[in-house]
C-alpha positions as CSV (number, residue, x, y, z in Angstrom):
1,X,-30.8,-22.2,-4.4
2,X,-27.7,-24.0,-3.1
3,X,-26.1,-24.4,-6.5
4,X,-27.6,-21.4,-8.3
5,X,-24.8,-19.6,-10.0
6,X,-23.9,-15.9,-9.5
7,X,-21.7,-13.7,-11.8
8,X,-18.8,-11.9,-10.1
9,X,-16.7,-9.3,-11.8
10,X,-13.1,-9.2,-10.5
11,X,-11.0,-6.1,-11.3
12,X,-7.2,-6.8,-11.4
13,X,-4.4,-4.3,-10.7
14,X,-3.6,-4.5,-14.5
15,X,-7.1,-3.1,-15.1
16,X,-8.1,-6.4,-16.6
17,X,-11.5,-7.7,-15.8
18,X,-12.4,-11.3,-14.9
19,X,-16.0,-12.6,-15.1
20,X,-16.3,-15.6,-12.9
21,X,-19.3,-17.7,-11.8
22,X,-19.6,-19.1,-8.3
23,X,-22.4,-20.8,-6.3
24,X,-24.7,-18.7,-4.2
25,X,-23.3,-20.3,-1.0
26,X,-19.6,-20.1,-2.1
27,X,-17.0,-19.0,0.4
28,X,-14.6,-16.2,-0.2
29,X,-11.7,-18.7,-0.2
30,X,-13.4,-20.5,-3.1
31,X,-13.7,-17.3,-5.1
32,X,-10.1,-16.3,-4.3
33,X,-8.8,-19.7,-5.4
34,X,-10.7,-19.4,-8.6
35,X,-9.1,-16.0,-9.2
36,X,-5.6,-17.4,-8.5
37,X,-6.2,-20.3,-10.9
38,X,-7.4,-18.0,-13.7
39,X,-4.6,-15.5,-13.3
40,X,-1.9,-18.2,-12.7
41,X,-0.8,-16.6,-9.3
42,X,1.4,-19.0,-7.3
43,X,2.3,-16.6,-4.5
44,X,-1.1,-15.3,-3.5
45,X,-0.5,-14.5,0.1
46,X,0.4,-10.9,-0.7
47,X,-3.0,-10.3,-2.2
48,X,-6.6,-10.3,-1.2
49,X,-10.1,-9.8,-2.5
50,X,-11.8,-6.5,-1.4
51,X,-15.0,-4.7,-1.8
52,X,-15.8,-1.0,-1.4
53,X,-17.7,0.2,1.6
54,X,-18.2,3.9,2.1
55,X,-15.4,4.8,-0.3
56,X,-13.0,2.5,1.5
57,X,-11.6,-0.9,0.6
58,X,-12.5,-3.8,2.9
59,X,-10.7,-7.1,2.5
60,X,-12.8,-10.2,2.6
61,X,-12.3,-12.8,5.3
62,X,-11.6,-15.9,3.3
63,X,-13.4,-18.1,5.9
64,X,-16.7,-16.2,5.4
65,X,-19.3,-16.7,2.7
66,X,-19.3,-14.3,-0.2
67,X,-22.9,-13.4,0.6
68,X,-21.6,-11.5,3.7
69,X,-20.0,-8.9,1.6
70,X,-22.6,-8.5,-1.2
71,X,-26.1,-7.0,-1.1
72,X,-29.2,-9.0,-0.3
73,X,-29.8,-9.5,-4.1
74,X,-27.0,-12.1,-3.9
75,X,-29.3,-14.6,-2.3
76,X,-32.4,-13.7,-4.1
77,X,-33.4,-16.4,-6.5
78,X,-33.9,-15.4,-10.1
79,X,-37.1,-16.6,-11.6
80,X,-37.1,-18.1,-15.0
81,X,-38.5,-15.7,-17.6
82,X,-38.3,-12.8,-15.1
83,X,-36.2,-10.7,-17.4
84,X,-32.5,-9.8,-17.4
85,X,-30.3,-11.5,-14.8
86,X,-28.7,-9.5,-12.0
87,X,-25.7,-7.3,-12.8
88,X,-22.4,-8.9,-11.8
89,X,-21.2,-8.3,-8.3
90,X,-17.9,-6.4,-8.2
91,X,-14.8,-7.2,-6.2
92,X,-11.1,-6.1,-6.5
93,X,-7.9,-8.1,-6.4
94,X,-5.5,-5.8,-4.4
95,X,-2.3,-6.0,-2.5
96,X,-3.1,-6.8,1.1
97,X,0.4,-7.0,2.5
98,X,3.1,-4.7,1.3
99,X,6.8,-5.5,1.2
100,X,9.6,-3.1,0.2
101,X,11.8,-5.6,-1.6
102,X,10.3,-7.2,-4.7
103,X,12.8,-10.1,-4.5
104,X,10.7,-11.6,-1.7
105,X,8.0,-12.2,-4.4
106,X,9.5,-15.0,-6.5
107,X,6.5,-15.7,-8.6
108,X,6.8,-13.6,-11.8
109,X,3.0,-13.2,-12.3
110,X,2.5,-12.1,-8.7
111,X,5.4,-9.7,-8.9
112,X,4.0,-8.1,-12.1
113,X,0.6,-7.6,-10.4
114,X,2.3,-6.2,-7.3
115,X,4.2,-3.7,-9.6
116,X,1.0,-2.7,-11.4
117,X,-0.7,-2.0,-8.1
118,X,2.2,0.2,-6.9
119,X,2.1,2.1,-10.2
120,X,-1.5,2.9,-9.6
121,X,-0.7,4.0,-6.0
122,X,2.2,6.2,-7.3
123,X,-0.2,8.0,-9.6
124,X,-2.3,8.9,-6.6
125,X,0.6,9.8,-4.4
126,X,1.0,13.4,-3.1
127,X,4.4,13.6,-1.5
128,X,5.0,17.1,-2.9
129,X,8.3,17.4,-1.1
130,X,9.8,14.5,-3.1
131,X,9.0,15.6,-6.6
132,X,12.3,14.2,-7.9
133,X,11.3,10.7,-6.8
134,X,8.4,10.7,-9.3
135,X,10.8,11.4,-12.2
136,X,13.0,8.5,-11.1
137,X,10.0,6.2,-10.8
138,X,8.9,7.2,-14.3
139,X,12.3,6.3,-15.7
140,X,12.1,2.9,-14.0
141,X,8.5,2.4,-15.2
142,X,9.4,3.2,-18.8
143,X,12.3,0.9,-18.7
144,X,10.2,-1.9,-17.2
145,X,7.3,-1.4,-19.7
146,X,9.2,-0.5,-22.9
147,X,12.8,-1.7,-22.4
148,X,15.8,0.2,-23.6
149,X,15.1,3.6,-25.2
150,X,15.3,3.2,-29.0
151,X,15.7,6.4,-31.0
152,X,13.7,5.4,-34.1
153,X,10.8,4.1,-32.1
154,X,10.7,6.2,-28.9
155,X,10.4,9.7,-30.2
156,X,7.8,12.4,-29.7
157,X,4.9,11.4,-27.5
158,X,5.8,7.7,-27.1
159,X,4.2,7.6,-23.7
160,X,1.4,9.4,-21.9
161,X,2.5,11.5,-18.9
162,X,-0.6,10.7,-16.9
163,X,0.4,7.0,-17.0
164,X,3.6,7.7,-15.1
165,X,3.2,10.9,-13.2
166,X,0.7,12.1,-10.6
167,X,-1.7,14.8,-11.7
168,X,-0.2,17.4,-9.5
169,X,3.3,17.0,-11.1
170,X,1.7,17.3,-14.6
171,X,-0.2,20.4,-13.4
172,X,2.9,22.0,-12.0
173,X,5.4,21.2,-14.8
174,X,3.2,20.7,-17.8
175,X,3.1,17.8,-20.2
176,X,5.5,19.5,-22.6
177,X,8.2,19.7,-19.9
178,X,7.7,16.0,-19.0
179,X,7.8,14.9,-22.6
180,X,11.0,16.9,-23.1
181,X,13.0,15.7,-20.1
182,X,11.6,12.2,-19.3
183,X,13.2,10.5,-22.3
184,X,16.6,11.5,-21.1
185,X,15.9,9.7,-17.8
186,X,14.7,6.7,-19.8
187,X,17.9,6.7,-21.9
188,X,19.9,6.8,-18.7
189,X,18.6,3.3,-17.8
190,X,19.9,1.7,-20.9
191,X,21.1,-1.8,-20.3
192,X,18.9,-2.3,-17.2
193,X,16.9,-5.4,-17.6
194,X,13.1,-4.9,-17.4
195,X,12.9,-7.3,-14.5
196,X,15.5,-5.3,-12.6
197,X,13.7,-2.1,-13.4
198,X,10.6,-3.6,-11.8
199,X,12.5,-4.4,-8.6
200,X,13.9,-0.8,-8.5
201,X,10.5,0.7,-9.1
202,X,9.1,-1.4,-6.2
203,X,11.9,-0.3,-3.9
204,X,11.6,3.4,-4.7
205,X,7.8,3.4,-4.6
206,X,7.8,1.9,-1.1
207,X,9.9,4.9,0.1
208,X,7.0,7.2,-0.6
209,X,5.1,7.7,2.6
210,X,1.6,7.4,1.1
211,X,2.2,4.5,-1.3
212,X,2.7,1.3,0.8
213,X,-0.1,2.1,3.2
214,X,-3.8,1.2,3.9
215,X,-5.8,4.2,5.1
216,X,-8.9,3.9,7.3
217,X,-11.2,6.7,8.5
218,X,-12.0,6.6,12.2
219,X,-14.0,8.6,14.6
220,X,-12.5,10.2,17.7
221,X,-15.8,10.3,19.6
222,X,-18.5,7.7,19.7
223,X,-21.1,10.4,18.7
224,X,-19.1,12.1,16.0
225,X,-20.9,12.3,12.7
226,X,-17.8,12.9,10.5
227,X,-14.5,11.0,10.7
228,X,-11.7,13.1,12.1
229,X,-8.8,10.6,12.2
230,X,-7.0,8.7,9.5
231,X,-5.3,5.5,10.6
232,X,-2.6,4.3,8.2
233,X,-1.1,0.8,8.3
234,X,2.4,1.2,6.9
235,X,5.5,-1.0,6.4
236,X,6.9,0.2,9.8
237,X,3.7,0.2,11.8
238,X,0.7,2.3,12.4
239,X,0.4,6.1,11.8
240,X,-2.4,8.1,13.2
241,X,-3.3,11.4,11.4
242,X,-5.3,13.7,13.7
243,X,-6.5,17.0,12.2
244,X,-4.2,20.0,12.6
245,X,-2.5,18.8,15.8
246,X,1.0,17.2,15.6
247,X,1.3,14.6,18.2
248,X,4.0,12.0,18.7
249,X,3.5,9.2,21.2
250,X,6.8,7.4,22.0
251,X,7.2,3.6,21.7
252,X,6.5,1.7,24.9
253,X,3.4,3.5,26.1
254,X,2.3,2.8,29.6
255,X,-0.5,0.4,29.9
256,X,-2.7,3.2,31.2
257,X,-2.3,5.1,27.9
258,X,-4.5,4.0,25.1
259,X,-5.4,5.5,21.8
260,X,-9.2,4.9,21.5
261,X,-11.0,5.5,18.2
262,X,-14.3,4.4,16.8
263,X,-14.9,2.6,13.5
264,X,-18.7,3.0,13.4
265,X,-19.5,-0.7,13.3
266,X,-18.2,-4.0,14.6
267,X,-17.5,-5.3,11.0
268,X,-14.9,-2.6,10.4
269,X,-13.3,-3.2,13.8
270,X,-13.0,-6.9,13.1
271,X,-11.6,-6.1,9.6
272,X,-8.9,-3.8,11.1
273,X,-7.9,-6.3,13.8
274,X,-7.5,-9.1,11.2
275,X,-5.5,-6.9,8.8
276,X,-3.2,-5.5,11.5
277,X,-2.7,-8.9,13.1
278,X,-2.0,-10.7,9.9
279,X,0.4,-7.9,8.7
280,X,2.3,-8.2,12.0
281,X,2.7,-11.9,11.6
282,X,3.8,-11.7,8.0
283,X,6.3,-9.0,8.8
284,X,7.9,-11.1,11.5
285,X,8.1,-14.2,9.2
286,X,9.7,-12.1,6.4
287,X,12.2,-10.4,8.7
288,X,15.0,-13.0,8.3
289,X,14.6,-13.0,4.5
290,X,14.6,-9.2,4.3
291,X,17.7,-9.0,6.5
292,X,19.5,-11.6,4.4
293,X,18.7,-9.7,1.2
294,X,20.0,-6.4,2.7
295,X,23.2,-8.2,3.7
296,X,23.7,-9.5,0.2
297,X,22.9,-6.1,-1.3
298,X,25.4,-4.5,1.1
299,X,28.1,-7.0,0.1
300,X,27.5,-6.4,-3.6
301,X,27.7,-2.6,-3.1
302,X,31.0,-3.0,-1.3
303,X,32.3,-5.2,-4.1
304,X,31.3,-2.6,-6.7
305,X,33.0,0.1,-4.6
306,X,36.3,-1.9,-4.5
307,X,36.1,-2.5,-8.2
308,X,35.6,1.2,-9.0
309,X,38.3,2.2,-6.6
310,X,41.0,0.0,-8.2
311,X,39.8,0.6,-11.8
312,X,41.9,2.8,-14.0
313,X,39.0,3.6,-16.3
314,X,37.4,6.2,-14.1
315,X,36.1,8.8,-16.5
316,X,36.0,11.8,-14.2
317,X,38.8,13.5,-12.3
318,X,37.6,16.3,-10.0
319,X,41.0,17.8,-9.9
320,X,41.1,18.1,-13.7
321,X,37.5,19.3,-14.1
322,X,35.9,20.2,-10.9
323,X,32.9,21.9,-12.6
324,X,31.6,18.9,-14.6
325,X,29.7,15.9,-13.3
326,X,31.0,12.3,-13.6
327,X,30.3,10.5,-16.9
328,X,27.2,8.5,-16.8
329,X,25.8,10.4,-13.9
330,X,22.4,10.2,-15.4
331,X,22.4,6.4,-14.7
332,X,22.1,7.1,-11.1
333,X,18.5,8.2,-11.7
334,X,18.9,11.8,-10.5
335,X,16.6,14.0,-12.5
336,X,19.0,16.9,-12.2
337,X,21.7,14.9,-14.0
338,X,19.6,15.2,-17.2
339,X,18.8,18.9,-16.9
340,X,15.7,18.6,-14.9
341,X,15.4,21.0,-12.0
342,X,13.2,20.0,-9.2
343,X,12.3,22.2,-6.3
344,X,13.9,21.0,-3.1
345,X,12.2,23.3,-0.7
346,X,11.0,22.4,2.7
347,X,8.1,20.0,3.1
348,X,4.7,21.7,2.7
349,X,1.7,21.2,4.8
350,X,-0.9,19.4,2.7
351,X,-4.1,17.6,2.9
352,X,-4.2,13.9,3.5
353,X,-6.7,12.0,1.3
354,X,-7.8,8.5,0.8
355,X,-7.9,7.4,-2.8
356,X,-11.3,6.7,-4.4
357,X,-11.3,3.1,-5.8
358,X,-11.3,3.1,-9.6
359,X,-14.2,1.2,-11.0
360,X,-16.1,1.6,-7.8
361,X,-19.0,3.2,-9.6
362,X,-19.9,-0.3,-10.9
363,X,-21.2,-1.2,-7.4
364,X,-22.0,2.1,-5.9
365,X,-25.6,2.7,-4.9
366,X,-27.4,5.5,-3.2
367,X,-27.4,3.5,0.1
368,X,-23.7,2.9,0.1
369,X,-22.2,6.2,-1.0
370,X,-22.5,7.9,2.4
371,X,-20.6,6.6,5.4
372,X,-23.5,7.1,7.8
373,X,-23.8,10.9,7.9
374,X,-20.3,11.6,6.7
375,X,-21.5,14.0,4.1
376,X,-20.5,12.0,1.0
377,X,-17.0,11.4,0.1
378,X,-14.8,12.9,2.8
379,X,-11.8,13.3,0.5
380,X,-9.1,15.7,1.6
381,X,-11.0,17.0,4.6
382,X,-8.2,16.3,7.0
383,X,-5.4,18.9,7.1
384,X,-2.0,17.5,6.8
385,X,-0.4,16.9,10.0
386,X,1.1,13.9,11.1
387,X,1.1,11.6,13.3
388,X,1.3,9.4,16.3
389,X,3.5,6.5,15.5
390,X,3.1,3.1,17.2
391,X,5.7,0.6,16.3
392,X,4.0,-2.5,14.9
393,X,6.9,-4.8,14.3
394,X,9.6,-3.5,16.6
395,X,10.4,-6.3,19.1
396,X,12.4,-6.1,22.3
397,X,15.9,-7.3,21.6
398,X,19.2,-7.8,23.2
399,X,17.7,-9.0,26.4
400,X,16.5,-5.5,27.3
401,X,13.9,-5.5,30.0
402,X,10.5,-3.9,29.2
403,X,10.0,-0.4,30.6
404,X,6.4,-0.9,31.5
405,X,4.4,-3.8,32.7
406,X,1.4,-4.7,30.6
407,X,-1.4,-6.5,32.5
408,X,-2.9,-9.6,31.2
409,X,-5.5,-9.1,28.5
410,X,-9.2,-9.3,29.3
411,X,-10.5,-12.9,28.4
412,X,-13.4,-11.3,26.7
413,X,-11.2,-9.4,24.3
414,X,-9.0,-10.3,21.3
415,X,-5.7,-8.7,20.6
416,X,-2.2,-9.1,19.2
417,X,-0.5,-11.5,21.5
418,X,2.6,-12.1,19.4
419,X,5.1,-10.6,21.8
420,X,7.2,-13.1,23.7
421,X,7.3,-12.9,27.5
422,X,10.1,-10.9,29.0
423,X,12.6,-12.1,31.6
424,X,10.2,-11.2,34.4
425,X,7.2,-12.8,32.9
426,X,5.7,-9.6,31.5
427,X,5.2,-8.7,27.8
428,X,7.2,-6.0,26.2
429,X,5.1,-3.0,25.4
430,X,7.3,-1.9,22.5
431,X,5.1,-3.7,20.1
432,X,1.6,-2.7,19.0
433,X,-1.1,-3.7,21.5
434,X,-4.6,-3.9,20.1
435,X,-7.7,-4.7,22.0
436,X,-11.0,-5.5,20.3
437,X,-13.9,-6.1,22.6
438,X,-16.6,-8.5,21.5
439,X,-19.7,-7.1,19.8
440,X,-21.8,-7.6,23.0
441,X,-19.5,-5.1,24.8
442,X,-18.3,-2.3,22.7
443,X,-19.0,-3.1,19.1
444,X,-17.8,0.2,17.6
445,X,-14.7,0.8,19.6
446,X,-11.2,0.2,18.2
447,X,-8.4,0.5,20.8
448,X,-4.7,0.9,19.9
């Protein structure tokens, strides 16, 4: 049984499918390395392999065996002549760590997979107060996928609206409206290299609140039967969505104040701790690179401003024609520049939902569709209201003294100990403090 092969189906962000064969005692790292070799990914540290548990993605711990995440049938030996072999076990290659600047991902293949993952997330996004952003993202997506708009080729229904717009935008505006106005936005991107269009898509997509985020359902009470809290791991830290109440907890909470939620099992608590801890470390390591890229972008913007200021070819004079827009205004990506009117009303209260993994029905079984009495898929059951923010990557700077003294961590607990000691030998409490007790103590408790 040690070398007996098992079939694994890996679903990629491009919706491609990989059928791989690994040993029954293979580790997750061996499977992940095989996926990287087949897909030619050189920068794999932004991605991870995940499985679906209770309608929620769970990333594999690469140091564990694959059998930990698959059903008991994984280890069951197949007898010769016993009929058809087992169906392949399903896993997903997904973005595990988000970054808002695509230039950090230098590998072309990895960047393309990252772009495809964000495209899928945008299609599930529900930021109804930012409708214009989806038209701009569609323009960048069309430019990245099809190149410059060519009149003989790109006419009529040369793209499908559901491939570039969320369902609620299509329901609100209609496919005919989108097919009539989106080509103008596509034409406005003429001359933009597809590679640059991908970078702009990544940048704009990461500005949507519900795109670069991992959602997890949590319980507020140990005896709760339905999850009442959504925890979101975002680019800037942790957001906690709690029912209809709007609560904001300031940075630098006193040590006596803790946000305590329950995951339902020790496996989920360990998964959350690993993901938040690794995201925090990666964010700190990327901070100098991101700051340098922002400085370069700012310098380039200043240079373009100087060039436009001294140029004598400026095509628009507000004194001569105050009622007309500047020439080429459509290139800025504004939908209104191309005749598209988008509502700009106040933000609406909406329901917060967690996306259902595509292809998940390949591994769904009657025993795994219900999250332990959660009543099936709890999609959209939390009213929109937002959020207690806890800064994840904000570090004390400038020699400022911490406002509160945080006691030493319990030796029986594991937490995020990445904050340097302050000038008085205490740790700054302006970073996220996580405590996860061992399974023998409180196996279902997750403390923020």
